[in-house]
C-alpha positions in Angstrom: 94.3 92.7 112.4 95.3 95.5 110.0 98.5 97.5 110.8 96.8 100.7 110.7 94.0 99.6 113.3 95.8 101.6 116.0 95.5 104.8 114.0 92.2 104.1 112.2 90.5 107.2 113.7 93.4 109.4 112.6 93.3 108.0 109.1 89.5 108.5 109.1 90.0 112.1 110.1 92.5 112.8 107.5 90.2 111.2 104.8 87.3 113.4 105.8 89.5 116.5 105.5 90.6 115.3 102.1 87.0 114.7 101.1 86.1 118.2 102.2 89.1 119.5 100.2 87.8 117.6 96.9 84.1 119.1 97.7 85.7 122.5 97.9 87.5 122.1 94.5 84.2 121.1 92.8 82.7 124.2 94.4 85.4 126.3 93.0 84.8 124.8 89.4 81.0 125.4 89.8 81.8 129.1 90.9 84.1 129.6 87.8 87.1 130.3 90.1 90.6 131.1 88.6 92.2 127.9 87.2 95.5 128.4 88.9 93.8 128.5 92.2 91.8 125.3 91.4 95.1 123.5 90.3 96.8 124.7 93.5 94.0 123.0 95.5 94.0 119.8 93.4 97.9 119.7 94.1 97.1 120.0 97.8 94.5 117.2 97.7 96.9 115.0 95.7 99.7 115.5 98.3 97.4 114.8 101.2 96.3 111.5 99.6 99.9 110.6 98.9 100.7 111.2 102.5 98.0 108.9 103.6 99.1 106.2 101.0 102.7 106.4 102.2 101.6 106.3 106.0 99.4 103.2 105.2 102.3 101.5 103.3 104.7 102.2 106.2 102.1 100.6 108.7 101.8 97.7 106.1 105.5 97.2 105.9 106.0 97.4 109.8 103.1 95.1 110.7 101.8 92.8 108.0 105.0 92.3 106.1 107.4 92.0 109.1 105.0 89.5 110.7 104.9 87.5 107.4 108.7 87.5 107.1 108.9 86.1 110.6 106.5 83.3 109.8 108.4 82.7 106.5 107.3 80.4 103.6 104.6 81.3 101.0 102.9 83.9 103.2 106.2 85.9 103.4 106.7 85.8 99.6 103.0 86.8 99.1 103.2 89.9 101.4 106.5 90.9 100.0 104.9 90.8 96.4 101.9 92.8 97.6 104.0 95.4 99.1 106.3 95.7 96.0 103.2 96.0 93.8 101.7 98.7 96.1 105.1 100.6 95.9 105.1 100.3 92.1 101.6 101.7 92.0 102.5 104.7 94.1 105.5 105.4 92.1 103.6 105.2 88.8 101.0 107.7 90.2 
């Protein structure tokens, strides 16, 4: 079971809202809206995606990684490596 399973509906709602934001940005471009207004919306959508990513990472650390650490061994090492790589990707983006 994934760590986010208990909040799956909340994540899906957030993603649908972000999807709507992105469609709105595309419409703004189609309608030749002012570039600063478009950039403001892009920034808002980016922050929204980052918030989802951080929440999912938190769920992963609290559930998947914590469970793997309790089990120990190779599973623990693998899950910690995955978490570290995910953090690195978030920091680089």
